[in-house]
N, C-alpha and C positions, 0 to 999 in steps of 0.2 A: 288549746295551745297557749299555755300561760308563761312558759319559760323557754320556748324555742324547741321543746321536745314533746312527743306525743304523750298525752295523759292516758293512763289505763283505767282510770276510775271516773271518767267523764260521762257515763251513761250512754243513752241511745244516740245522742248527737255525735259524740266522738266515734262510736262504733259505725254509725251510718256513713260518716265522713270517710273513715279509714277503709270501709268496705267498697266505697265508690272509687277508690284509687286503684288503677290497674297495676298493682305491685303487691308483693308479700310484705305485710307490716306486722311485726310481732314484738313482744317484749320478753326478755329472758332475765331471770334474777341472777344474783352473783354466783350461783352454783350452776348456771347455764340450764335451768329448768324453765320451760315455756310457761308464761303466766298470761299471755294474751296472743291471739292470732286473728287476723281479719279473714273474711269469707273468701278472699282470693286464693287462700291456701287450698280450698276444696278443688279449685280448677287445676292447681299445680300438683298437689299430692294425691288428689282423689279421696280425701278424707275431710270430714267437716271440721271446722275450726275448733269446735268444742272438744272434739276427740284428740286434738293435738295438745291442748293445754294440760300440763303436768308431765309431758314427755321431756326427756333430756335432748339437747341439741344433737347429740350423737345419733339419736334415733331418727332425727330428721335427715341427717346427711350421710350417715354411715361412718364407720370408724376412720377410714382413710381420709375422707374429705374433712371430717372434724379435726383430725390431727394436723392437717395442712393449714388450718385456720388458727392454730395455737398462737402464732406470732401476733395476729390481729386481735385475738381475744385478750392477750396480755396487755396490749397497748390500750384497748378500750377500758380494761380494768384499772389502768393507771390514769384514767380520766381523759384520754385522747379520743377525739372523733376520728374514725378510720374509714377510708374509702378504698376499694380494690375491685378487681374483676376476677371471677372464678366460675367454674362449672358447678351447677346445682342439679341434683337428681330430679327427674320428672316422672310423672305418673306412669308413662308407658315404658319405663325402664331405661330411657335414654337420659342424657344430661344436657342441659341448656346453659349457654354462656349468659352470665348475669352481671350487672353492676350492683355492688353490695355496699351498704353503708352501716356502720355501727355507731350509735350515738349513746354515750354514757349517761346514766341517771345518777346524780350525786345527791344524797340526802344528808340529814344532820349527822349521821354516823359514818358518812363516807360513801363508797361505791355501793349502790343498791342493785344495779343491773344495767341492761342496755337495750335500747330499741334497735330493731333491725329493719332496714328497708332494702328490698331485693327487686330489681327491675329486669325484666326479661329483655335480653338483647337480640333475640331471634329475629325480630322484624328488622331491626337495624342491621344485623348481619346479612339478612336477605337483601336488603337494599344495597348494602356495601358490595356484596358479591355480584349483584346485578350490574353495578358500575364496574367492579373489578374485572369481571369476565366479559362484559359486553362493550367496553370502550375500545376506541381505536388506538389508545395509548398502552404501551407495555407497562406492566407493573410487577415489581418484586416486593413481596412481603418478607421483611428480614427481622432477625432477632438480635438485639444489641446487648444481650446479657453477657456474652463472652467478651465483647469489646469493653464493656464497663468494668468487668473484673480485671482485664488486662491493664487498662488505664489506671485503675486504682492501685495495681501492683507497682507501676513505675512512677506514680505520682509522688510517692515519698522519697524517691531516689534522685529526683531532679529538682532544681530550684524553681523552675517555671515550666509546668507541663505543656502549656500551649506553645511556648517558645521552642521547647524541645521537639514537639511534634512538627512544628513548622520547618525546623531546620533538618530533621532527620526523616526521610521518606521511608526508611525501613519500618517505622512505627505503623504507618498506614498500610504498608505491605502485610505486616503481621495481622492487623485488624481485618483486612479483606480476607485473609486466609483462615480466619477463625469465625467469621460472621456468616451463619447459614442462611440460605434462602428457604423460608418456610413454605412459600407458595409463589406461583407466578401465573399470570393469566395467559390466555391463548395467544394474544398478540405478542407477548414477550417470547413465548415458545417459538412462534414463526420467525420472530426477529432474530433469534439466536440459533435457530435450527435445532431445537431440542424437544424431547418428549417431556411432558409435565411430570410424569411419575419418576423419570430418571433424573430430572433436574432438581426436584425438591430434596433438600438436605445437602446439596452441594454448596460450597462457599462462594461468595462474591468474587474471590480471587481467581476462580476458574475462568472468568470472562474478562478479567482486568489485566491487560498487558502493562509493561513498565511505563509506557507513554501515558497511561491514564492515572498514574499515582499522584501527580500534582493536582489534578482535578478532584480526585477522591479526598486528598488531603484538605483541600479547601472546604469540601462538604463536611468533613469531620470537625474542622476548626470552627465553622459556623454553628454546628450543633453544640459544641462546647461553649461557644460564646452566648448561647441562648437565643439565637435567631429564630424567627418564626418559620422561615423557609429559605431556600437557596437554589439557584439554577446555574448550571455551567455546561459547557460542551467538552466532549472528549472523544476518544476512539476506543471502543471495546472490541472484543473478538467473538465471532460466532463459534459454534462447536467445531467447525472444520478449520478454524484458525484464521479465516479471512477477516479483515478489519471492517468495522461498521461505525460510521459517525453517529454519535448519540448526544441528545440533549438530556441531561440528568436534571430531574426536578424533585426536590425533597421538601415535604411539609413536616417539620419537626414536632414532636409531642409537646403539648402544653404543660405537662407535668413530667419532665424527663426523669425525675427521681423515682417515679412510680411506673411509667410506661416504657417498655423495652421493645415493643413491636412497632415498626415503622414501615410505611409504604414508600417505595421509591418509584417515581414515574420515569419512564424511558421512552423517548421519542426518536424514531429513526429519521435523521436529517441528512442522510447520504445524498439524496436527490438535490437538496438545497445546496449542500456544500459543493457538489459537482457543478451546479449552475454558477455558483459564485466563482469557482475556479475558471470556468469557461468565460465568465464575464471579465475576470482579471486578464485572461489571455486576449480577449477582444480589445480591452482597454490598452493593453501593451501594444497590440498591433496598430491601434489607432494612434498611439503615441509615436510609434515608429513611422507610420504613414505621414503624420504631421511633420516629423523631422525631415523625412525625405522630400516632402512638399516644400519645406523651407529651403532645403538644398537646391531644389529645382529653381527657385526664385533667385538663388545666388550663382547659378551657373555662369552667367555673363561675367560677373565679378571674378569668379574663380578662374575662368578661361583667360581673362585679362592678366590676372596675377601669374598664372603659369606661363603664358606666352612671353611675358617680359623676361624672366630668367632664361627661357629657352632661346629667345632671340639673342640674348647676351652670350649664351653658350656658342651659338653659331658664329656670331661676330668675333668673339675671342678665339674661336678655333681657326677662322680664316686668318686672323692677325698672327696667331702662333705659327701658322704655316709660312707666312711671309717673313716673320722675324727669324725663323730657324736658319735661313740662308744668310742673315745679316747680323743678328744680335741674339745670342742664346739667352741672355738674362731677360730681355724683353719677351722672348718666347715663353720662358718659365713664368713670368708674371702673367701673361695672357692665359696660360694653362691653369694657373692658380685661380684666376678670376672665373674661368670656366667651371672649375670644381666648386667654387663658392656658389655660383648661380645654380648649378645642378643640385647642390644640397638644398638651396632655398626652394627650388621647385619640388623636390622630394618631400620637404617638410609641409608644404602647402597641400600636396596630395594626401599625405599621411594624416594631417589634421582634418581634412575633409572626410576621409574614409572613417576615422574614429567616430564622427558624428553620424555616419550612415549605417554602420554595422550594428546589428542587434546584439546585445550581450548584457551581462550583469553590470550593475552600477559599480563604480570603482572609486570609493572615497579616498582622498589623499589631501595632504596639506599643500597649498599653493598660494602664490602671490595674486591677490585679487586684482590689483591694478594691472598687472601683466596680462591677466585673462581678459580684462576689459579692453585693453589696448589691442590685443589680438583680435577680439571681436570687431572692433572698429576697423581694423585693417581688412578683415574679411569682407565687410559690408561697404567699405568706402566707395568702391567702384559703382555698386548698385545705387547707393544713396545719392552719389553725385549725379548719376544718370537720371534720377528723379528730381534733381534740382535742390537736394537738401545738403546742408553743410553740417558736419558732425564735429563737435568740439568736446574736449575732455577736461574736467576739473577734478583731478584725483588727489585725495589727501595723502601726504607722504607718511611713511613709517607705519602703515597699517599692519596689524598682526596677520599671520598666516591664517587662512580659512581651511577647515577640514570639511571637505565636501566632494561631490562628484564634479570635477572641473568641466567635463564635456557637457553635462546636463545644464549647469549654470550658464555656460557659454551659449548653449542653445537658447536659453531664456533671453539673454542680452541681445543676441542676433535677431531673435523674433521681434523684440520691442523696437530695435532700430529699424528693421525693414518695415514693420507696421507703421511707424511714425513717418518714414519717408513716403510710403504709399499713400498715407492719409493726407499728406500735404501736396501731392503731385499736381493737383489741378488748381491750387490757389496761387494768386498773384503776390500775396504778401511774402515776407521773408520766411524761408523754410529752414529753420534752425533746429538741430537736435543736440542737446547738451547732456552729457553723461557725467554724473558726479559720484564720488565715493567718499566715505567718511566713517567715523566710529562715533555713534551716538551714545553708547554706554560701554561699560567694561565687558559686557557679555555678548555684544552683537556688533556687526558692521552693517553699513547701509549703502545701497546703490540707488541712484535716482536716474531715470531716463525721462527727460522733459522735451517736449516739442512745442512748436508754435502753430500747430494744426487747428482744425475746427473743433476738436474736443468731442465728447460723446453726448453732451446735452442731457436730455431726459432719459437716455438709455444707459447712463453711467453705471447703474446698478446691475446691468446684465452683461457687462463686457467679459466676465469670466465664465459665463455659461457655455457649456458645450454646444456646438453647432450654431451659436448666435454670432452673426457677422453683419457688418455694414457694407462689406465688399460685394460687388455683383458676382464675382467668381470665387469668393472665399469659402473655405470649408468650415469656418467657425471653430477650429480646434486649437489654433495657436495659443491664445491667451488661457484657454481652459487647461491645456497641457502645461503651460508655464506655471499656472497656479498650483497644479498638482506637483510639479517638480519642487517648487519652493516649499510647499507644505510638507512634502516627503522629507525635506531637510530640516524640518522643525522651524521653518521661517514663515514670514508673512509677506504677502504682496497686495498692494491696493492701488487704486487709480483715483486721482484727485484733479480737479480743474487747476490749471496753471494760472498764476496771477497775470492778468491781462488777456492772454489767449493761449489755448492749447491744453495739454494734459501732462500730468506728472505721474509716472509709475514709480512707486517707492517699494523697495525690497529690503527687508531686514533678515540677515542671515546670522544665526547664533554661532558663536565661537566654540572651540573645543571639539570633542569627538562627534562625528556624524550620528544623530539619533537614529534608532531603529524605528521605522514607521510601518505598523502592521496594516494600517487602513488604506494604503495606496499601493498599487502593484509595482513590481520592479519595472523601472522605466528603461525600455530597450531602444 
């Protein structure tokens, strides 16, 4: 081996070395006549190597197989090293898949011939099919030939092929409808409810509904970008049309220009998705339970608020009756006050009901300071009953906030009630201060500070679900509060207050309410 290619005149050493390699090693001259063949040819063709020397390549392969190699033979004659895969005739009359390499030999006068190296892929194919057919993962073996031709056709008609594909899902629809499934394993057959023989040759589009196009588009874009692999989740269809949640896993070819056969892994994740949906439902129920628990703690305050306007209605009604006999104007004024107090009671009840009823989040623009003041009004009776004094320091002229008003109000109420309860047994001043402000152009900030005992060494756990320092607490309030704020794209944290107590700081982004896929709808 003096120049990186096999010498044919190196004597016994070269021959013994080439005979020891479990591959067909030969040399053909420029006219495609065999000038050397190692002993492995006897195992493959059933003829001694010496009997093969002098034969034309066509006599090795047969006319059809020889003609199919013309492109590769032309390339090696031009001095290019060529690698490809093809079927090679075997001694029992069958053909075996092989990895083939042509290595040109260039002499003083130019191209003299080429070395061939042929490796039997039967063992590798057996191993592949052992995995392909025996695994718990569904597999499609697909042919990308038609996809590549189609993309080549439109490549010259658009300025940026990848941008065009990303913007137009009709391209991936077409690709799915022309990409055949060459084979699929037993797991994939059971997954999609099909017979192997009837499924082979059908296109990927037969199982891909409109809702899966975005996922397949990302699979194709990553292939075109030269990625090694890509995974995504989508919903495909069984043979009977029922949906199935699928994890798609693709390992792309290392030589995409040469390899067109790709295996797509398919994992049925329907059970996992169903459990995630059930978990989301349970989380939503827990959120609702925490909201109702908060309302239970506020009942005394709510009852007091409602009783006040109702008492005023009764008093003004009695006054109206007396004034009707003496002064109609005074009677009208009393009735007007009755209507005002009745409206106030109705608003209190409606406000409370909105917090208790389960339903979709309702983002809207609202005045943050007004929402804070309303929260203070709702909790004032209970906070006062626990000996706490609530003050507000609200920055004027804050921009409107786009969020779910009721959910954010739930957070503020929860923080106020928690602070009042935390200070209930202390003899020091029990002060709760609520501040609002705008710390940047993109966000507003709310602070709820108290003079309570703080969290001490447990500060890092205050937002954990079911963690509580109360004897009868559920440990859900702050966890739910954190979920609500994060679902709005915001941040909440707890820090020690200077001197004594705790400060809860909330940052809420301005603008449209962000879509949050990681947190369930808060009901």
